[in-house]
C-alpha positions as CSV (number, residue, x, y, z in Angstrom):
1,M,-0.1,0.3,-0.1
2,R,1.9,3.2,-1.3
3,D,-0.6,5.3,1.0
4,V,0.6,4.3,3.9
5,V,2.3,7.0,6.3
6,L,5.1,6.0,8.7
7,R,5.9,8.2,11.6
8,T,5.9,9.3,14.9
9,I,3.6,10.5,17.1
10,E,2.6,14.2,18.8
11,L,2.0,13.8,22.6
12,A,-1.5,15.2,21.8
13,E,-2.1,12.0,19.4
14,R,-1.5,9.2,22.8
15,D,-5.4,9.2,22.7
16,A,-5.8,8.3,19.3
17,V,-3.1,5.4,20.0
18,L,-5.3,4.2,22.9
19,D,-8.3,4.3,20.5
20,L,-6.6,2.2,18.4
21,L,-5.5,-0.2,20.7
22,A,-8.5,-0.5,22.8
23,E,-9.6,-2.8,19.6
24,W,-7.3,-5.5,20.9
25,Y,-8.8,-6.7,24.1
26,N,-11.8,-4.1,24.0
27,D,-9.9,-2.8,27.0
28,R,-8.6,0.6,26.6
29,E,-7.7,1.3,30.6
30,F,-5.2,-1.8,30.0
31,F,-3.2,-0.1,27.5
32,A,-3.5,3.3,29.0
33,R,-1.9,1.9,32.3
34,Y,1.4,2.0,30.4
35,L,1.0,5.0,28.2
36,L,0.0,7.5,30.6
37,H,2.1,6.3,33.8
38,D,5.4,4.6,32.3
39,P,7.8,7.5,32.9
40,T,9.8,6.5,30.2
41,F,6.9,7.0,27.6
42,S,7.9,9.3,24.6
43,P,6.3,10.2,21.5
44,A,9.3,10.0,19.9
45,L,9.4,6.5,20.2
46,C,5.8,5.7,19.7
47,F,5.3,4.6,16.2
48,V,2.2,4.6,13.9
49,A,1.2,3.9,10.4
50,E,-1.5,6.1,8.9
51,V,-3.7,5.9,6.2
52,E,-6.0,8.8,4.7
53,G,-5.7,10.2,8.5
54,R,-6.4,7.5,10.2
55,L,-4.2,5.5,12.5
56,V,-4.1,1.6,11.4
57,S,-1.0,0.2,13.1
58,T,1.0,1.1,16.2
59,F,3.8,-0.2,18.4
60,Q,5.8,1.7,21.6
61,V,9.0,1.5,22.6
62,F,9.7,1.5,26.8
63,R,13.0,1.9,28.0
64,K,14.7,-0.2,30.2
65,A,18.0,-0.4,31.8
66,V,19.3,-4.0,32.4
67,R,22.0,-5.1,34.6
68,L,25.1,-7.6,33.6
69,D,28.1,-7.8,35.4
70,G,29.8,-4.4,36.0
71,T,27.1,-2.6,33.3
72,C,23.9,-1.8,32.4
73,L,22.3,-2.5,28.9
74,D,20.0,0.2,27.6
75,V,17.3,-1.7,26.1
76,A,14.8,-0.8,23.7
77,G,11.5,-2.9,24.8
78,V,8.9,-3.3,22.0
79,G,5.5,-3.8,22.6
80,N,1.8,-3.1,21.7
81,V,2.3,-4.2,18.5
82,F,-0.7,-3.8,17.1
83,T,-2.9,-3.5,13.4
84,T,-6.5,-2.9,13.1
85,A,-8.3,-5.6,11.3
86,A,-9.1,-4.4,8.1
87,Y,-5.4,-3.8,7.3
88,R,-3.8,-6.8,8.5
89,G,-2.1,-8.9,6.3
90,K,-0.9,-6.4,4.0
91,G,2.6,-5.9,5.2
92,I,2.0,-2.5,7.1
93,A,3.4,-4.3,10.6
94,S,6.3,-5.2,9.2
95,R,7.1,-2.0,7.3
96,L,6.4,-0.1,10.5
97,L,8.5,-2.0,12.7
98,Q,11.1,-1.8,10.3
99,Y,11.0,1.9,10.1
100,G,10.9,2.4,14.1
101,L,13.8,-0.3,14.4
102,A,15.9,1.8,12.3
103,Q,16.0,4.9,14.1
104,L,17.0,3.0,17.4
105,P,20.3,3.8,17.9
106,E,19.4,7.5,17.4
107,H,18.0,7.1,20.7
108,D,21.1,5.4,22.3
109,F,20.0,1.9,22.7
110,D,22.4,-1.0,22.8
111,V,19.6,-3.8,22.4
112,S,16.1,-4.6,21.8
113,L,13.6,-6.9,23.5
114,L,10.1,-8.1,23.0
115,F,7.8,-10.7,23.9
116,A,6.2,-12.9,21.2
117,V,4.3,-16.0,20.0
118,R,5.2,-15.4,16.2
119,L,8.9,-16.2,16.3
120,G,9.6,-16.6,12.7
121,F,8.0,-12.9,11.8
122,Y,10.4,-11.1,14.5
123,A,13.1,-13.6,13.5
124,R,13.1,-11.9,10.2
125,L,13.4,-8.8,11.8
126,G,17.0,-9.6,13.4
127,Y,15.6,-10.7,16.6
128,H,16.8,-14.1,18.2
129,S,14.5,-16.4,20.6
130,H,16.4,-16.8,23.8
131,L,15.4,-19.2,26.4
132,R,14.1,-18.5,29.9
133,Y,13.5,-21.0,32.8
134,L,10.3,-20.8,34.7
135,V,9.0,-23.2,37.0
136,F,5.7,-24.8,37.8
137,L,4.3,-25.5,40.9
138,A,1.7,-28.2,40.8
139,P,-1.4,-27.9,43.1
140,G,-1.7,-30.9,45.5
141,A,0.4,-30.0,48.4
142,R,-1.2,-28.6,51.1
143,P,2.5,-27.2,53.3
144,R,2.2,-26.1,56.6
145,L,3.2,-22.5,56.8
146,P,6.3,-21.5,59.2
147,E,5.5,-18.2,61.3
148,R,8.9,-17.2,61.8
149,Y,8.3,-13.9,60.0
150,R,5.4,-11.6,60.4
151,V,3.6,-11.6,56.9
152,R,1.4,-8.5,55.5
153,P,0.2,-6.9,52.2
154,F,2.3,-4.0,51.0
155,A,1.1,-0.2,51.7
156,A,2.5,2.7,49.7
157,E,4.5,3.6,53.0
158,D,6.4,0.4,52.4
159,L,8.0,1.6,48.9
160,P,11.3,2.9,50.3
161,A,12.1,-0.1,52.3
162,V,10.8,-2.7,49.7
163,Q,13.2,-0.6,47.1
164,A,16.2,-1.1,49.2
165,V,15.4,-5.0,49.5
166,Y,15.3,-4.9,45.7
167,D,18.1,-3.1,44.8
168,T,20.3,-5.0,47.3
169,Y,18.8,-8.4,46.2
170,C,19.1,-7.7,42.4
171,A,22.1,-5.6,42.5
172,C,24.5,-8.7,41.4
173,R,22.0,-10.4,39.5
174,R,22.0,-10.3,35.4
175,G,19.0,-9.2,33.7
176,T,17.3,-7.5,36.5
177,T,16.0,-4.1,35.6
178,V,17.5,-0.8,36.9
179,R,14.4,0.8,38.9
180,T,14.2,4.8,39.8
181,S,11.8,5.7,42.6
182,D,9.5,7.0,39.7
183,Y,10.0,3.8,37.8
184,W,8.6,2.0,40.9
185,R,5.7,4.2,41.4
186,A,4.6,3.6,38.0
187,Q,4.7,0.0,37.8
188,L,3.0,-0.5,41.1
189,R,0.1,0.6,38.8
190,Y,0.4,-1.3,35.7
191,A,2.1,-4.7,36.9
192,G,-0.7,-6.5,38.0
193,N,-3.5,-7.8,35.8
194,P,-5.0,-5.4,36.8
195,G,-4.2,-6.3,40.4
196,E,-1.6,-7.7,42.5
197,E,-0.9,-9.7,45.7
198,F,1.9,-8.1,47.3
199,L,3.0,-9.5,50.1
200,L,5.9,-8.5,52.8
201,A,7.8,-10.5,55.5
202,T,9.0,-8.3,58.7
203,D,11.3,-9.2,61.1
204,A,11.3,-7.0,64.1
205,D,9.0,-4.6,62.0
206,R,11.8,-4.4,59.5
207,V,10.8,-5.3,55.7
208,V,13.2,-8.2,54.9
209,A,11.5,-9.7,51.8
210,Y,8.7,-9.1,49.8
211,A,6.9,-11.5,46.7
212,R,4.6,-10.0,44.1
213,A,1.9,-12.2,42.2
214,T,-1.0,-11.8,39.8
215,G,-3.2,-13.8,37.2
216,L,-1.4,-14.1,34.1
217,L,-2.5,-16.4,31.4
218,D,-4.8,-18.8,33.4
219,F,-1.9,-19.1,36.0
220,Y,-0.9,-17.6,39.1
221,V,2.2,-16.0,38.4
222,I,4.5,-14.8,40.9
223,T,6.3,-12.0,39.2
224,E,9.1,-11.1,41.2
225,Y,10.6,-11.2,44.8
226,G,13.5,-10.4,47.0
227,Y,15.0,-10.8,50.2
228,A,17.5,-9.3,52.4
229,P,20.7,-10.8,53.4
230,G,20.5,-13.8,56.0
231,H,16.3,-13.6,55.2
232,R,16.1,-16.4,52.6
233,D,13.9,-18.3,55.0
234,A,11.3,-14.9,54.9
235,L,11.0,-15.6,51.0
236,L,10.2,-19.3,51.5
237,Q,7.5,-18.4,53.9
238,L,6.1,-15.6,51.6
239,L,6.1,-18.1,48.5
240,L,4.5,-20.8,50.2
241,Q,1.7,-18.4,51.4
242,H,1.4,-17.5,47.6
243,Y,1.2,-21.0,46.7
244,L,-1.5,-21.7,48.9
245,E,-3.8,-18.8,48.0
246,G,-2.9,-19.7,44.2
247,I,-4.1,-23.1,44.1
248,Q,-7.5,-22.7,45.5
249,Q,-8.4,-20.3,42.1
250,W,-5.8,-21.0,39.8
251,P,-4.4,-24.4,38.0
252,G,-1.0,-24.0,39.3
253,V,1.5,-21.5,40.2
254,V,4.2,-20.2,38.1
255,A,7.5,-18.6,39.2
256,Q,11.3,-17.8,38.0
257,L,13.2,-19.9,40.3
258,A,16.1,-21.5,38.6
259,H,18.6,-18.9,40.3
260,E,17.3,-19.7,43.6
261,P,18.0,-23.6,43.5
262,E,18.1,-23.8,47.3
263,V,14.7,-22.3,47.8
264,L,13.5,-24.3,44.9
265,E,14.6,-27.2,47.0
266,A,12.8,-26.1,50.1
267,L,9.7,-26.0,48.2
268,R,10.2,-29.5,47.5
269,Q,10.9,-30.6,51.3
270,H,7.4,-29.0,51.9
271,G,6.1,-31.6,49.2
272,I,5.5,-29.3,46.8
273,A,5.9,-30.9,43.0
274,D,7.7,-28.5,40.2
275,H,8.2,-28.6,36.5
276,R,10.6,-26.6,34.6
277,I,9.1,-24.4,31.8
278,D,11.4,-23.8,29.2
279,D,10.1,-20.2,27.8
280,V,11.6,-19.1,24.2
281,F,9.0,-16.2,24.0
282,W,11.4,-13.8,24.6
283,M,13.6,-12.4,21.5
284,W,16.4,-10.2,21.9
285,R,18.1,-8.0,18.9
286,I,21.1,-6.1,18.7
287,V,20.6,-2.4,18.1
288,S,24.3,-0.9,18.5
289,P,27.0,-3.4,17.9
290,E,29.6,-0.7,18.2
291,R,27.8,0.4,21.8
292,L,27.0,-3.3,22.9
293,A,30.9,-4.2,22.1
294,E,32.2,-1.5,24.6
295,K,30.3,-2.3,27.3
296,L,31.3,-6.1,26.7
297,R,34.9,-5.2,26.2
298,T,35.1,-6.9,22.9
299,R,35.1,-5.9,19.1
300,P,31.5,-5.7,17.2
301,D,32.7,-8.2,14.5
302,A,33.0,-10.4,17.6
303,L,29.0,-10.4,18.6
304,R,27.4,-13.3,17.7
305,P,23.6,-13.4,18.0
306,E,23.2,-16.8,18.1
307,L,25.3,-17.4,21.0
308,L,25.3,-14.0,22.7
309,W,22.2,-14.2,24.4
310,R,23.5,-17.5,26.0
311,E,26.4,-16.0,27.4
312,I,25.6,-12.9,28.8
313,L,22.0,-13.9,29.9
314,P,22.4,-17.8,31.2
315,P,18.8,-19.1,31.9
316,E,19.9,-20.7,34.8
317,S,21.5,-17.9,36.8
318,S,19.7,-14.4,35.0
319,V,16.3,-13.3,35.7
320,Y,14.2,-10.8,33.9
321,W,11.3,-10.1,36.5
322,I,7.8,-11.0,34.9
323,S,6.5,-7.5,36.5
324,D,8.8,-5.7,34.3
325,R,6.7,-7.1,31.1
326,F,5.6,-4.4,28.7
């Protein structure tokens, strides 16, 4: 189609983009949570295809800073890829993605990340599927809850304490997102689906662990957690409580536990059976070989995408929190 205009939006057009996205799930508010509250939102990173004055296709880029050993990657998170029904199958989404991806180096990104089931479609755009380990905690067990720690729901005034636990826990873990206070406050508004169960464990009124969970894709999903040094048992207590709640309403519980084998073994000791899930639906793409090579202390021509992601984000020890999805 030659009459398609590919461009970025003006800030005043954000509502028009939301009107288009509302056709996806008939849920405009779901997308509004991200476009209105994400502090990284930029009109210059919101791409649209226009036909005769009508927006027919869009995608957005969400800026993330992801930890590696001793450095951080500037990540372009590609999300909300959508084309209205009457214009599908015409190559518009492909053209729009190519147009937008070509602009990412100008915005100082190293790599790009997206979550997709159309692996072949995005592979043609330069993305590589990477393996991520999830764990399915099967229903059936009735573990007895420990009482070492006091467990209570998160409240707004707990955010500084939770943020401190997060920063300490995630500082040395590859794949975790660097979060500012603004990022935290925004994420609390959109990470649930739509709500979440956010539990804290305290010791002498000090927050020493937390775990967040929500319903996603027909499962009760523990979207992230953290604990202060010396308080791994506090995390175990929280996970057991989430498990008992999750199996009452859902077919089972999903969590990221590959990087916490001791916690996973402790859950088994409580009678909880687990099964590994090989998630291949997150995909990575190099945006700037020069920037990425500098951060990895190598040469641009030494970057081999088919091996790179396994080397820098090994599935058994890295973790990108499900709560940081976009």
